[in-house]
LOVOFI-229848 format. One record per residue: z, y, x of N, C-alpha, C, O, CB in turn; residue in three letters. Coordinates in Angstrom, 3 decimals, padded with zeros to 6 digits. Glycine has a CB too. Layout:
<pts>
PT:nw:nv:nu:caw:cav:cau:cw:cv:cu:ow:ov:ou:cbw:cbv:cbu:resn
PT:Z:Y:X:Z:Y:X:Z:Y:X:Z:Y:X:Z:Y:X:Ala $
...
</pts>
This chain:
<pts>
PT:nw:nv:nu:caw:cav:cau:cw:cv:cu:ow:ov:ou:cbw:cbv:cbu:resn
PT:006.540:116.673:087.840:007.928:116.669:087.145:008.403:115.424:087.251:009.524:115.233:087.723:007.956:117.061:085.686:Met $
PT:007.598:114.387:086.819:008.115:112.894:086.753:008.560:112.263:088.265:009.593:111.597:088.343:006.829:111.915:086.095:Lys $
PT:007.862:112.468:089.255:008.339:112.364:090.477:009.723:112.724:090.834:010.557:111.872:091.139:007.583:112.996:091.162:Leu $
PT:009.991:114.141:090.792:011.050:114.819:091.087:011.958:113.876:089.993:012.881:113.203:090.450:010.890:116.545:090.905:Thr $
PT:011.740:113.857:088.910:013.310:113.247:088.186:013.459:111.639:088.670:014.465:110.937:088.569:013.270:113.264:086.096:Leu $
PT:012.476:111.369:089.086:012.427:109.701:089.289:013.140:110.046:091.140:013.911:109.137:091.449:010.174:108.705:089.087:Ile $
PT:013.020:110.907:092.041:013.587:110.780:092.991:015.030:111.644:092.888:015.891:111.380:093.727:012.659:111.074:093.978:Thr $
PT:015.281:112.577:091.963:016.356:112.585:091.853:017.769:111.586:091.094:018.999:111.543:091.063:016.135:113.513:091.568:Ala $
PT:016.569:110.907:090.574:017.730:109.705:089.971:018.033:108.405:091.162:019.010:107.662:091.250:016.934:108.813:088.318:Leu $
PT:017.008:108.463:091.856:017.270:107.591:092.887:018.558:108.144:093.792:019.717:107.751:093.920:015.932:107.432:093.723:Met $
PT:018.042:108.885:094.172:018.906:110.227:095.309:020.525:109.641:094.637:021.394:109.146:095.354:018.384:112.717:094.756:Ala $
PT:020.628:109.796:093.439:022.348:110.193:092.563:022.254:108.280:092.771:023.106:108.048:093.629:022.448:111.292:090.057:Ala $
PT:021.749:107.238:092.447:021.963:106.426:092.612:022.370:105.910:093.856:023.421:105.270:093.888:021.325:106.128:092.161:Gly $
PT:021.640:106.098:095.008:022.114:106.133:096.434:023.404:106.763:096.840:024.117:106.336:097.748:021.169:106.772:097.173:Leu $
PT:023.675:107.893:096.043:024.809:108.781:096.205:025.724:107.586:096.105:026.285:107.090:097.082:025.019:110.083:095.088:Ala $
PT:025.862:107.075:094.635:026.754:106.198:094.025:027.065:105.012:095.011:028.176:104.790:095.492:026.167:105.718:092.686:Thr $
PT:026.088:104.387:095.208:026.211:103.331:096.251:027.102:103.821:097.686:028.112:103.349:098.208:024.618:102.903:096.651:Val $
PT:026.424:104.723:097.962:026.942:105.043:099.095:028.653:105.893:099.444:029.214:105.914:100.539:025.814:105.790:099.488:Ala $
PT:029.155:106.505:098.166:030.381:107.109:098.279:031.179:106.088:096.983:032.392:106.155:096.786:030.258:108.983:098.033:Phe $
PT:030.307:105.224:096.231:031.236:104.768:095.400:031.420:105.553:093.733:031.418:106.769:093.543:032.488:104.898:096.303:Gly $
PT:031.516:104.860:093.040:031.575:105.500:091.359:032.776:106.583:091.555:033.657:106.526:092.413:032.092:104.095:089.887:Ser $
PT:032.603:107.577:090.561:033.365:108.541:090.284:034.864:107.987:090.537:035.744:108.463:091.255:033.039:109.033:088.902:Pro $
PT:034.877:106.902:089.769:035.921:106.067:089.401:036.695:105.754:090.119:037.918:105.809:089.984:035.680:105.161:088.990:Ala $
PT:035.898:105.264:091.252:036.531:104.639:093.010:037.107:105.209:093.273:038.291:104.905:093.420:035.899:104.470:094.287:Glu $
PT:036.418:106.947:093.602:037.024:107.735:094.276:038.182:108.278:093.641:039.175:108.520:094.328:036.238:108.569:094.661:Thr $
PT:038.175:108.521:092.290:039.173:108.910:091.918:040.688:107.915:091.996:041.815:108.409:091.949:038.723:109.295:090.741:Glu $
PT:040.393:106.436:092.124:041.656:106.011:092.142:041.676:105.580:093.625:042.735:105.010:093.888:042.000:104.913:091.039:Leu $
PT:040.794:105.681:094.721:041.295:105.690:096.241:042.609:106.946:096.702:043.712:106.850:097.239:039.759:106.044:097.214:Lys $
PT:041.677:108.252:096.091:042.693:109.246:095.936:044.049:108.836:095.547:045.036:108.674:096.265:042.274:110.141:095.031:Ala $
PT:043.923:108.706:094.348:045.633:108.342:093.607:046.428:107.313:094.629:047.555:107.593:095.037:045.513:107.331:091.778:Leu $
PT:045.824:106.241:094.960:046.096:105.589:095.716:046.913:105.988:096.605:048.117:105.739:096.665:045.297:105.222:096.037:Glu $
PT:046.060:106.833:097.561:046.438:107.627:098.840:047.895:109.018:098.202:048.832:109.406:098.900:044.532:108.552:099.544:Gln $
PT:047.643:109.389:096.976:048.615:110.282:096.974:050.508:109.569:096.393:051.646:110.036:096.456:047.841:111.502:095.897:Gln $
PT:049.891:108.247:095.868:050.868:107.611:095.610:051.790:107.260:096.964:052.973:107.405:097.270:050.369:106.532:094.874:Trp $
PT:050.525:106.687:097.637:051.486:106.106:099.557:052.282:107.653:099.969:053.365:107.473:100.526:049.733:105.600:101.560:Ser $
PT:051.992:108.738:099.821:052.079:109.527:100.318:053.600:110.497:099.684:054.388:111.169:100.349:050.734:109.924:100.293:Asp $
PT:053.588:110.236:098.208:054.708:109.862:097.488:056.125:109.497:098.274:057.153:110.173:098.273:054.253:108.741:096.725:Ala $
PT:055.923:108.448:098.830:056.981:107.545:099.166:057.490:107.889:100.063:058.711:107.874:100.222:056.767:106.393:099.353:Tyr $
PT:056.251:108.473:101.253:056.911:108.971:102.151:057.595:110.386:102.096:058.256:110.861:103.019:056.158:108.868:103.036:Lys $
PT:057.325:111.051:100.779:057.662:112.501:100.665:059.282:112.310:100.004:060.186:113.108:100.249:056.406:113.451:099.551:Lys $
PT:059.446:111.032:099.083:060.664:110.902:098.168:059.831:111.246:096.767:059.925:110.337:095.941:062.096:112.082:098.588:Gly $
PT:059.214:112.128:096.441:058.423:112.601:095.194:058.232:111.602:094.297:057.347:110.749:094.225:057.104:113.135:095.485:Asp $
PT:059.613:111.922:093.316:059.735:110.702:092.055:058.530:111.398:091.181:058.112:110.577:090.365:061.588:110.580:091.006:Thr $
PT:057.841:112.658:091.096:057.092:112.942:090.373:056.065:112.748:090.421:055.271:113.059:089.533:057.148:113.663:090.190:Ala $
PT:055.814:112.249:091.341:053.996:111.322:091.170:054.106:109.852:090.618:053.297:109.305:089.868:053.056:110.996:092.987:Val $
PT:055.508:109.207:091.245:055.804:107.896:090.575:055.957:107.815:089.496:055.807:106.647:089.139:056.683:107.321:090.882:Leu $
PT:056.332:108.850:088.243:056.011:109.073:087.133:055.077:109.296:086.337:055.220:109.182:085.120:056.374:109.535:087.012:Lys $
PT:054.351:109.529:086.710:053.068:109.640:086.712:051.841:108.471:086.705:051.159:108.119:085.742:053.004:110.329:087.670:Thr $
PT:051.791:108.007:088.051:051.177:106.959:088.505:051.427:105.936:087.577:050.692:105.482:086.700:051.531:106.651:089.785:Val $
PT:053.103:105.504:088.049:053.155:103.967:087.513:053.539:104.257:086.040:054.214:105.190:085.605:054.386:102.861:088.358:Glu $
PT:052.811:102.994:085.223:052.681:103.221:083.703:054.194:102.744:083.230:054.789:102.045:084.050:051.303:102.232:082.931:Ala $
PT:054.667:102.956:082.374:055.815:102.650:081.589:056.302:101.338:081.979:057.372:101.285:082.584:055.535:102.703:080.141:Glu $
PT:055.619:100.198:081.697:055.907:099.078:081.916:055.319:098.320:082.967:054.752:097.232:082.871:055.799:098.602:080.961:Asp $
PT:055.589:099.267:084.353:054.898:098.589:085.994:055.738:097.850:086.071:056.886:097.707:085.649:054.727:099.437:087.513:Trp $
PT:054.928:097.280:086.778:056.713:095.762:087.761:055.644:096.209:088.770:054.561:096.778:088.629:057.157:092.996:087.294:Met $
PT:056.410:095.698:089.971:055.903:095.365:091.075:056.679:093.989:091.650:057.763:093.587:091.229:055.967:096.589:091.948:Leu $
PT:055.909:093.385:092.668:056.472:091.895:092.914:056.519:092.579:094.599:055.500:092.569:095.291:055.204:090.132:092.407:Val $
PT:057.553:093.029:094.997:057.661:093.042:096.844:057.288:091.647:097.739:056.618:090.677:097.384:059.431:093.346:097.324:Asp $
PT:057.916:091.887:098.926:057.379:090.714:099.835:058.616:089.772:099.533:058.455:088.585:099.819:057.111:091.118:101.653:Pro $
PT:059.743:090.127:099.029:060.533:089.081:099.174:060.370:088.129:097.980:060.702:086.960:098.172:061.878:089.538:099.365:Glu $
PT:059.867:088.503:096.682:059.455:087.745:095.703:060.472:088.665:094.434:060.746:088.183:093.335:059.756:085.932:096.062:Gly $
PT:060.825:089.772:094.811:062.128:090.085:093.952:060.768:091.218:093.144:059.706:091.607:093.631:064.023:090.943:095.010:Thr $
PT:061.481:091.526:091.537:060.538:092.299:091.083:061.403:093.579:090.852:062.633:093.583:090.815:059.769:091.691:089.857:Thr $
PT:060.428:094.875:090.671:061.299:095.908:090.434:060.172:096.340:089.358:059.063:095.806:089.330:061.816:096.962:091.779:Thr $
PT:060.659:097.572:088.300:060.451:098.061:087.164:060.179:099.330:087.733:060.510:099.711:088.856:061.482:097.902:086.134:Thr $
PT:059.346:100.155:086.586:058.799:101.765:087.018:060.357:102.426:087.526:060.572:102.955:088.617:057.957:102.876:085.316:Lys $
PT:061.467:102.206:086.276:062.750:103.090:086.567:063.645:102.844:087.665:064.371:103.753:088.067:063.602:103.055:085.493:Ala $
PT:063.672:101.034:088.494:064.418:101.049:089.163:063.686:101.376:090.319:064.465:101.399:091.272:065.120:100.093:089.067:Gln $
PT:062.326:101.686:090.718:061.245:102.403:091.653:061.995:103.759:092.215:062.421:104.150:093.302:059.722:102.839:090.713:Asp $
PT:061.901:104.366:090.567:062.305:105.842:090.937:063.898:106.264:091.223:064.302:107.226:091.877:061.828:106.729:089.720:Ile $
PT:064.576:105.371:090.614:066.029:105.763:091.002:065.841:105.310:092.356:065.986:106.266:093.117:067.369:105.042:090.150:Lys $
PT:065.541:104.102:093.046:065.992:103.697:094.502:065.093:104.815:095.257:065.595:105.282:096.280:065.608:101.901:095.002:Glu $
PT:064.061:105.204:094.941:063.432:106.332:096.083:064.534:107.733:095.873:064.773:108.345:096.914:061.406:106.872:095.607:Leu $
PT:064.960:108.064:095.053:065.557:109.156:094.355:066.944:109.397:095.037:067.378:110.433:095.540:065.679:108.845:092.792:Asp $
PT:067.584:108.037:094.908:068.636:108.200:095.604:068.939:107.523:097.452:069.774:106.964:098.163:069.520:107.648:094.557:Asp $
PT:067.871:107.967:097.444:067.056:107.686:099.321:067.866:105.404:099.227:068.202:104.829:100.263:068.666:109.602:101.656:Lys $
PT:067.927:104.843:098.094:067.983:103.404:098.586:066.797:103.071:099.160:067.113:102.200:099.970:068.271:102.408:097.550:Thr $
PT:065.419:103.267:099.242:064.425:102.763:099.358:063.712:104.073:100.258:063.186:104.929:099.547:063.892:102.242:097.970:Phe $
PT:063.656:104.279:101.610:063.241:105.595:102.246:062.003:104.894:102.543:061.958:103.691:102.284:064.161:106.334:103.565:Val $
PT:060.938:105.504:103.075:059.308:105.293:103.447:059.658:106.146:105.246:060.221:107.236:105.143:057.787:106.497:101.919:Val $
PT:059.460:105.848:106.188:059.443:106.202:107.185:057.431:106.694:107.378:056.954:107.826:107.468:060.276:104.969:108.057:Lys $
PT:056.827:105.575:107.381:055.713:105.351:107.431:055.099:104.777:106.369:055.895:104.277:105.574:055.569:104.826:108.327:Glu $
PT:053.563:104.645:105.986:052.769:104.221:105.470:051.255:104.652:105.507:050.650:105.460:104.803:053.257:104.220:104.583:Ser $
PT:050.820:103.836:106.578:049.163:104.140:106.553:048.393:102.956:105.658:048.523:101.732:105.635:048.462:104.099:108.303:Asn $
PT:047.535:103.883:104.934:046.795:102.347:104.072:045.650:102.642:104.900:045.437:103.729:105.436:046.402:102.246:101.982:Asn $
PT:044.659:101.238:104.999:043.838:101.363:105.691:043.084:099.691:104.547:043.767:098.864:103.943:044.370:101.487:107.558:Ser $
PT:041.442:099.760:104.656:040.846:098.695:104.496:040.846:099.140:102.438:040.703:098.275:101.575:041.825:097.135:105.364:Asn $
PT:040.979:100.160:102.243:041.508:099.855:100.866:040.078:099.718:099.897:039.135:100.495:100.044:042.644:101.203:100.312:Val $
PT:040.080:098.829:099.095:039.135:098.566:098.213:039.154:098.644:096.946:040.251:098.379:096.454:038.822:097.666:098.357:Lys $
PT:038.272:098.934:096.174:038.684:098.993:095.068:037.275:098.362:093.981:036.113:098.758:093.893:039.237:100.537:094.925:Val $
PT:037.932:097.357:093.341:037.055:096.541:092.462:037.479:097.191:090.940:038.575:097.288:090.388:037.383:094.732:092.655:Arg $
PT:036.265:097.543:090.568:036.013:097.734:088.931:035.782:096.514:087.968:034.830:095.734:087.933:034.723:098.580:088.727:Met $
PT:036.977:096.570:087.155:037.100:095.682:086.289:036.632:096.121:084.686:037.408:095.923:083.752:038.475:095.291:086.453:Leu $
PT:035.555:096.612:084.522:035.182:096.921:083.173:035.312:098.340:083.562:035.410:098.581:084.765:036.085:096.310:081.864:Gly $
PT:035.334:099.712:082.367:035.351:100.944:082.636:036.911:101.438:082.676:037.345:102.519:083.073:034.470:101.620:081.652:Asp $
PT:037.528:100.460:082.214:039.092:101.042:082.005:040.246:100.201:082.650:041.446:100.225:082.374:039.473:101.098:080.378:Asn $
PT:039.401:099.251:083.828:040.549:099.040:084.649:039.899:098.574:086.421:038.727:098.413:086.761:041.558:097.675:083.765:His $
PT:041.228:098.454:087.307:040.331:098.088:088.312:041.772:097.610:088.987:042.959:097.790:088.714:039.180:099.336:089.076:Ala $
PT:040.961:096.840:090.109:041.967:096.285:090.865:041.289:096.563:092.613:040.244:096.334:093.223:042.218:094.495:090.292:Ala $
PT:043.078:097.395:092.961:042.698:098.085:094.548:043.856:097.043:095.534:045.040:096.761:095.346:043.215:100.331:094.681:Ile $
PT:042.833:096.644:096.677:043.731:095.907:097.646:043.207:096.598:098.795:042.104:097.126:098.936:043.640:094.218:097.710:Thr $
PT:044.385:096.489:099.768:044.140:097.265:100.965:045.610:096.618:101.969:046.194:095.604:101.585:044.111:099.225:100.531:Gly $
PT:045.984:097.254:103.054:046.484:096.811:104.354:046.699:098.198:104.574:046.198:099.193:104.050:045.545:095.909:105.433:Ser $
PT:047.779:098.007:105.701:048.054:099.062:106.192:050.094:098.739:107.096:050.803:097.758:106.874:047.756:100.274:104.676:Gly $
PT:050.377:099.704:107.844:051.535:099.490:108.277:052.613:100.416:107.780:052.498:101.640:107.843:051.437:099.475:109.552:Lys $
PT:053.518:099.884:107.353:055.360:100.498:107.105:056.477:100.371:107.671:056.950:099.285:108.005:055.986:100.146:106.121:Met $
PT:057.016:101.471:107.838:058.415:101.421:107.998:059.506:102.043:107.116:059.169:102.670:106.111:058.588:101.877:109.106:Ser $
PT:060.424:101.941:107.350:061.232:102.488:106.372:062.767:101.942:106.789:063.162:101.510:107.872:060.683:102.022:104.844:Gly $
PT:063.357:102.093:105.740:064.430:101.233:104.884:064.665:101.320:103.453:064.335:102.168:102.624:065.673:101.476:105.344:Ser $
PT:065.641:099.694:103.325:066.206:099.433:102.227:067.331:098.903:101.696:067.501:097.701:101.901:065.661:099.026:101.888:Tyr $
PT:068.414:099.683:100.858:069.600:099.858:101.017:070.253:099.344:102.772:070.989:098.454:103.200:070.147:099.084:099.737:Lys $
PT:069.586:100.330:103.276:070.473:100.315:104.862:070.038:099.233:105.757:070.731:099.018:106.751:072.206:100.026:104.714:Gly $
PT:068.978:098.514:105.546:068.379:097.848:106.489:066.990:098.371:106.641:066.325:098.865:105.730:068.444:096.476:106.220:Lys $
PT:066.557:098.189:108.078:065.412:098.897:108.951:064.482:097.756:108.251:064.925:096.636:107.997:065.556:098.977:110.972:Glu $
PT:063.501:098.051:108.042:061.974:097.172:108.136:061.095:097.692:108.852:061.369:098.638:109.590:061.185:096.980:106.890:Phe $
PT:059.970:097.212:108.776:058.522:097.743:109.484:057.096:096.325:109.429:057.348:095.273:108.843:059.039:098.177:111.553:Ser $
PT:056.641:096.397:109.652:055.607:095.792:109.934:054.033:096.140:109.448:053.795:097.338:109.295:055.985:094.708:109.593:Gly $
PT:053.006:095.246:109.208:052.288:095.588:108.619:052.271:094.704:107.224:052.956:093.685:107.142:051.309:095.682:109.412:Glu $
PT:051.585:095.080:106.317:051.464:094.592:104.787:049.967:094.492:104.024:048.945:094.976:104.509:052.331:095.650:103.912:Tyr $
PT:050.015:093.895:102.953:048.522:093.236:102.594:049.274:093.775:100.821:050.366:093.374:100.416:048.061:090.871:103.168:Arg $
PT:048.547:094.522:100.210:048.518:094.913:098.622:048.048:094.810:097.824:046.921:095.234:098.081:048.477:095.613:098.260:Phe $
PT:048.090:094.293:096.201:046.934:094.922:095.251:047.731:095.319:094.037:048.733:094.776:093.571:045.621:093.806:094.809:Ile $
PT:047.024:096.465:093.594:047.839:096.933:092.532:046.490:097.117:091.683:045.352:097.252:092.133:048.913:098.338:092.842:Asp $
PT:046.966:097.083:090.127:046.058:096.687:089.187:046.562:098.145:088.371:047.654:098.714:088.341:046.257:094.965:088.438:Ile $
PT:045.365:098.429:087.797:045.143:100.198:087.123:044.321:100.127:086.150:043.112:099.896:086.182:044.430:101.438:088.122:Phe $
PT:045.168:100.380:085.063:044.769:100.553:083.382:043.876:102.193:083.181:044.517:103.205:083.462:046.613:100.593:082.245:Glu $
PT:042.819:102.296:082.829:042.626:103.554:082.197:043.183:103.779:080.572:042.771:103.046:079.674:041.107:103.760:082.282:Lys $
PT:044.072:104.774:080.345:044.520:104.777:079.072:044.869:106.088:078.515:046.002:106.529:078.710:045.558:103.956:078.992:Lys $
PT:044.089:106.691:077.904:043.912:108.159:077.454:042.932:109.035:078.718:043.111:110.214:079.025:045.653:108.907:077.263:Asp $
PT:042.338:108.510:079.059:041.704:109.429:080.340:042.409:109.406:081.479:041.931:109.978:082.459:041.589:110.911:080.083:Gly $
PT:043.527:108.825:081.564:044.445:109.013:082.802:044.675:107.640:083.312:045.067:106.811:082.490:045.888:109.756:082.470:Lys $
PT:044.426:107.134:084.996:044.439:106.254:085.810:046.111:105.705:085.747:046.891:106.607:086.057:043.835:106.844:087.160:Trp $
PT:046.627:104.676:085.476:047.794:104.503:085.851:048.288:103.099:086.378:047.731:102.251:085.681:048.443:104.913:084.875:Gln $
PT:048.916:102.637:087.104:049.381:101.562:087.392:050.139:100.662:086.649:050.999:100.977:085.827:049.852:101.766:088.189:Ala $
PT:049.775:099.452:086.981:050.498:098.656:086.010:050.975:096.951:085.808:051.463:096.229:084.938:049.780:098.940:085.071:Ile $
PT:050.389:096.846:087.488:051.322:095.607:088.467:050.895:095.897:089.912:049.859:096.343:090.406:050.875:093.717:088.090:Met $
PT:051.944:095.525:090.356:051.340:095.760:091.943:052.231:094.429:092.790:053.324:094.028:092.390:051.860:097.736:092.733:Ser $
PT:051.645:093.968:093.793:052.046:093.343:094.946:051.815:093.601:096.084:050.766:094.189:096.347:051.811:092.427:094.962:Gln $
PT:052.789:093.215:097.183:052.728:093.385:098.573:053.254:092.210:098.956:054.002:091.446:098.345:053.398:094.556:099.145:Val $
PT:052.619:092.122:100.412:053.169:091.239:100.829:053.092:091.315:102.384:052.076:091.799:102.882:052.705:090.179:100.210:Thr $
PT:054.186:090.831:103.247:054.121:090.636:104.569:053.269:090.556:105.348:052.548:089.997:104.522:054.518:089.942:104.804:Lys $
PT:052.566:090.602:106.332:051.487:089.711:107.058:052.290:089.025:107.930:052.969:089.807:108.596:050.278:090.463:107.846:Val $
PT:052.471:087.929:108.175:053.407:087.107:108.909:052.465:087.184:110.472:051.259:087.430:110.453:053.667:085.343:108.072:Gln $
PT:053.186:086.948:111.701:052.480:087.378:112.888:052.654:085.558:113.373:053.636:084.818:113.320:053.367:088.925:114.006:Lys $
PT:051.007:085.273:113.907:051.264:084.064:113.850:051.497:083.795:115.518:051.785:082.670:115.927:050.101:083.265:113.040:Glu $
</pts>
């Protein structure tokens, strides 16, 4: 009996290492939903994922608030045609905070001007009342050498 319990605990521990913690799995899925929402123009997802005081620092160094982000996606000021995340990594910063980094290709238009390229991002999440929300984000365009 004791051996069975130890074996089960070891297997659970290995599964956590192999697949990540439940929080990491949840955050990666949330990150994907958020990315998909931009492609679909789905502001409802932005309203739930972004905290009220969320702020983005974009590749130009300009800051954007949650209200601006939702408005620009809704009125088609910001249109995402392609957004493919890769190398997404979650770093837990305690039980209620996490930093998510990744890269990906993105294309679309902003204020009528086309953009495309490879970008790196970091999103900081906080868990409040059992729900993960982004509190800060930064996107940087990868410059070609």
